[in-house]
Steps between C-alpha positions, in 0.01 A plus 500: 500500500529821706700317766743371234543850359573640845752225562679574169514872584636424847767261373608729215529807721689310770746369240560854372561627854738211575687561172538872577636443850731219393649743247676654801716188495609586148612849603686368804682200354512603134282215374329556164146620572355263241646205689327613821161534328541161332574333832190662650295336224677166546446515876130566454460231231386140529843375610555790741360599837202674335378189320321700228427276202528729198545322166314729260770565237277709265401733787866531608599590143218756480608665826866490401436650154312799642766552765782479244323749271475746790867448591617551141292818457653642817849390389459691175349800679799520736764461227638844419574599142859574603534142626355365177739706287800371696405134477246459219718309253669249737180445698289426193762259367503320836119499511471335157816324384607430858169334584517282188861396568409408858201302374710289264784435747269404789277308258791287383600410855134435595472252212792307652407529869121457496486266197204680341425572132702779340210748475411442866863557600506820297176603673667466840789713377249772403324476838817585695656732241396839640620680810258620767442877495366516856798319650758699299338837578474419869858384538648792303282785627440392858815296553732801496709376207628810320619423146602693192198640320557289189519172692203579724290628210577191292388269781181693572389542139586139415309357796195708411504423127602133472176355643299554176760301304487211746119505496501497118738202482311305767153543351626440145680178597197376696281555193750319277516206743122474512491509118759223480793722391555664165690448177706816546529593867726803445272652235187451710663659804618794287149561367355489850776730627433766236126489570508499880797729566415736213136536603595528866747784436271696266184463708697572817626829357152599378349396832753706696425806286126449552541471878700824520257692278198377694643587841612846383175590320227347716447669839463216745491489875869480606439179697361333185795581270730219626213250486407595145866487393546147632165388357598632157832315523324171581249564219793547263649173625177308433427659162852445368495136609164442330622627161811280518760743633713487813289661772795501741716696256211737430454599866876543546529730197188692606646553848830608348329764285264625772770517767722719283220731380362812663193334647275666754497344848809291420620520862169359624508229235849398610400477866193293416702268279762448770223369725327287237830359373602387847157341543528333158842358586381363833186345352686348205786355703279360776264348239793329326611361836150372577480322164824309557507160671841455670436127559535451122838674481698193605496350152629815329721665760829365359416574133360838607818599686714383206295710258517798737880474517519472120278807473706704749851395398467417129185616318463848650875590486534377141187688388604822677855486367394439139242782521718759673840443338411744220413777749845499666390437857790426730556138596396566861180679399411216262564246776277690742218535246517126436483432875196725552279268300258402775209279403173562680124501482492551122670163448253332735211679328616380157542148637124498565425542126585136405281377789206717392532392135530131588859439387606146595800606709331808650529404869862389455592834343321696774674316786839527330452872433417554867825332606695711248344822634571418864859399420555818299367721779700323769822499298484836322262707710706472817833567331435797270657756735795270571550446126492876433770555765709207377494633145576854620218665304320683783542878495446762774144636522444848361329616818393369837152452647233753399158562659273615217128514424363570150171686464304545178399848384135476384467523122876544441715220363811719465549602864469328835548590865793329667522503878840438661581447864849649517772266623719667762816417302362572154653751262232768556513459879875562494480819298462414130247719319194364323495575123277784378279258306420310820440774760271376782135605502448420869708393799361322808711532815389376842140485378498860372460609136773742390546696182834422332631858521429520875608151599870574479745218453347156445556272799501127552150367564327770294231395255560678170231523230630549144309520171716345229483298176519123568828469306680718757405294805812280486720812495322639808546169682875564505448833678264378772635148556730393776863416423554183301692213656866564429433853374796638697725199456843637408618164369200484269467861382846649549664762724386812314215602272488735202246631249492296178631792290828524694798471265732206564801729438398721795483197729836381370667828603347477847581136570813450295420244233565505128231566239527377142522769236163405349331546840618854577154649442299192598267507801480223759149411374627464144778266612256285698249486214776409255618206709162375623341489152182678609386231748550712811387434858606644840817335627654442155869594498777557248872502585687805369869503586540491877137593572157348438200690368173376649137565405331634813159608375305488173168653399191332356651496149825340623696825459779537756415755771790454743843338467715366783875444500714256696854634537645180645376209299398225738515137395160411360381143497499398132161438348419134454577400140289209382639261238166496315223728367731681256343794318504549124797737526699251707418212267603711201829584669562131575424409138736769370775381733448142377524624141823684579651189660395291204663746259819501707506122496457498124779755469735295714425189295548688174825648630627156592416360154674795332814446706509130409458576128771766515746269677447232237547742208775713655842507340809601702520879518125563455363803695272403793387854579150457351429194718636677809284806428190284462576324827551831676174633356314194628646536848391863506143400421499634141254274323401750235558269200273234647227756582530639147430154361189468714377842391535665845697800611732500797256706707222252453 
């Protein structure tokens, strides 16, 4: 017994070490990290070089559920309130309606391809309906893909919040299959949805509030605070699941509340969760790989690839487009969001549920889901950066690399110590002053401690200690970071720069271009904001006469801080314009144009009938001026009489 335990410990630890070191491959070649961990599990499994025979599906589901609960709690904890405000509505629609639409589309194709009963086909659609938070977070945050805040926030919040919906659909459909179906499938699913999602959200909010109050009121050893926080989150997961709610949604909501509250030792909790989340991901992915049997994939590889292609090119794009068209995302942003729909360990974890519950087609669904996940990661995971460039939606980073360490102030949730190693080409190293609210408390230079007033000018390589509220850290990053890639690119940011309150009329007198009468008192920031409709990022530009106004820098609230100007407009490669993914505004414009054409056609037909009737009734010498006037009015686009009959004004 003891020898077996030692062998399990040895094998498990070796697999974790191998998975960690093989992750270097992911950073070098851009492979999705999940794919690397899965292949480690497959290589160690019964069909791989390791030869480990692991076929305990209930144990794999138990391990995966705990790991997913830890990942979702950390995802919520790391989601800022600002991010949630930007993307709450579109993300929640994608996480609910989008998951259901994907389930039905993939379920319909599964019914045709796998030749299984309708409920089983729908179950497979639910299994692969959610995106993988770990894969999306890794590729966006570590992959160096800089997107507009709204697009990035939508992807991150959706990937963290759509797992509970997929879990709900999967478990509910498994229960219905085991019960032999139901008389009213839609009504039963609705009742289960209200119970599980409602309880999960309410208990998650109450649990998050309880965690924050306990940590702030009870004086614990600092090293124990992160452990207690995670233990409380897992307790909330188990308790919510027992009473019939969605435990996964509960831990996500609890993390969301706790991460955006003033909680003591929050920096330490974050560091601990980064470690445990990485460990949870590795353990979950390797376990899923161990459970799979590649020798059984031959029978389902073709149907699996077909279903993966349907998911990537049909189900996900249709669901994303229908969900986002009412939020007026651009076509390119919608296309990118639909492409970043990676399937991962959650889909494999949910595919274990039918096996555990004894569903007849359980093994078939598991093997097919595994093929879908691998195809999705190979096809989408390796091409996300290329797709972002092809669609032209990447924006310049706000700042370059920054070397920063966060330290917790004991007993104070409102302030923290931030330590910066000053980059030699940063703003403060080149002469820019530090704001009064962020004056350094200590400076380390060449191993010596210096008081700020005696240290003189800050130099590159200095370590600067600043006490500041957590919300100001991102602003300080811009002062101490190195220059961003392309920060001094004249083609990108213009020849000259100006403060945002510079009047456009003053620039016109200097550079010899004409200003419209309504813009005499307008500032360059007002003109940019007027034309960019509030969705502003660095690098955005607006043509004004013979010059172009360019957004150089913005602050944390997306207010313009610096404006560039290009005197000689250079030919800019036009942004790729997709013939699909129209927004609500574009569809409304197309519908109005179709209505106008239809009215014109009716007018032409009516005009032709009137002319025929007049010719038949006309006596020699009759005046044709009325007919000529009507014809002229029609040619000039005057269709007022027709609009009056339909009850619409000309402006409508």
